[in-house]
N, C-alpha and C positions, 0 to 999 in steps of 0.2 A: 283350437279354434280356425275353421277353417277360411281357405283362402278364396278367393275368386274362383268359381268352378273352371273357366276357360285360361286363365293365367297364373294364378294362383298368388295373386297378390292382395293383401290386406284389406284391400276396398270392401270387402266381404259382397253380398249381390243386393245390396240398398239400391231401390230404383227412385232417381230422381231427373232432375230437367236434361241432366249433362250425361245421359243415357241412351243407348243405341240398343235399337232389339236385332239380336243375331238368335235367329231358330228360337229355340225355347230358353233362349237364358238372355238374361240383360246384360251387357257391356258398358263399364264406367266412361266417359270420355276419355279419359288417359288409358283405356285397353282400347279403345278402336282402333287400332294398328294391327290389332290380334286378331279381327275380325275375318280375316281369310288364314290363319294359323293356328288352327285349333292343333293343341297337341295332342297325337296319339303313337300308338307302337306304329314301328313300321309293319307294313302289309307284309304277309309274306308271299314268296313268288306264286304268282298264278303257272297251275299247271294244266296245259291241255294235251287229252290225249290224242294220238298218233290220228286217228281217226275225224275225232273232231276237228284236227287242223286237216284234214282230209276234207272235209266237209268245207269249212271257211274257206278253203282254195278255191273250190268250186264257185261257191257265193261269191267270193271278191271279184271273179270272172264274169257274174252277172245271171249265172244257171240258177233254176227255180229248184224245189224239190223235187220233182217229179224226174226231171232230168239229171240232176246229180244223184238220184236211187238207180235210174238208170245204168248211169258210166262206173257207179262204184258197186252197183249188183247188190244194195238194199230195195228196203221197203221205204215209201215217202215216209210213213210214219218212222222209222228208223232216223230217216235224214232229220225230220223234224224233233227227235227225241235227241239229237246228238248239237242239233243247233240249241235248244233247249238249255243242254249243260254247259254248254260254252257261254250262253250268254248271263246264268245264273256264277259261272264261274268270276267272268268279268264285270258282272254288276252293270250289263247293259238292256237294255230292251227292245230291241228290232237287229233284224240281219245286218243293217249298213251300221250302225254303232258296233257290235260285234266283232266287223271285219276290222272297222279304224282303230277299235282299242287294243285288237291281237296285232295288228302291224305297230302302233305306238308303242307296246310293248317288247317287238322286236321278235314274235313268237313266228310270225310269216312275213313274208316279202311282201 
């Protein structure tokens, strides 16, 4: 007999008036406290390459791809590739989010 997918309790996944929607799962009223606490395995530590960190340091200073490429002796497409790699590893969607996430994780000052 399976429990609720988010909390494991025996309330099962019946929909009733006392449930709240959370993504694709339904939470019983007494499980609503878990709405922000989905049980997951700890994420592995994020590791950015030294070159990704170099590129992010320049992005953090407000430099564009062409300027970063010139300063590091790379092609602008290579800079974009390093940025895409860092964004993928950090789960971000733009340059600013990537720098902020790297700083929050202590990967860069």
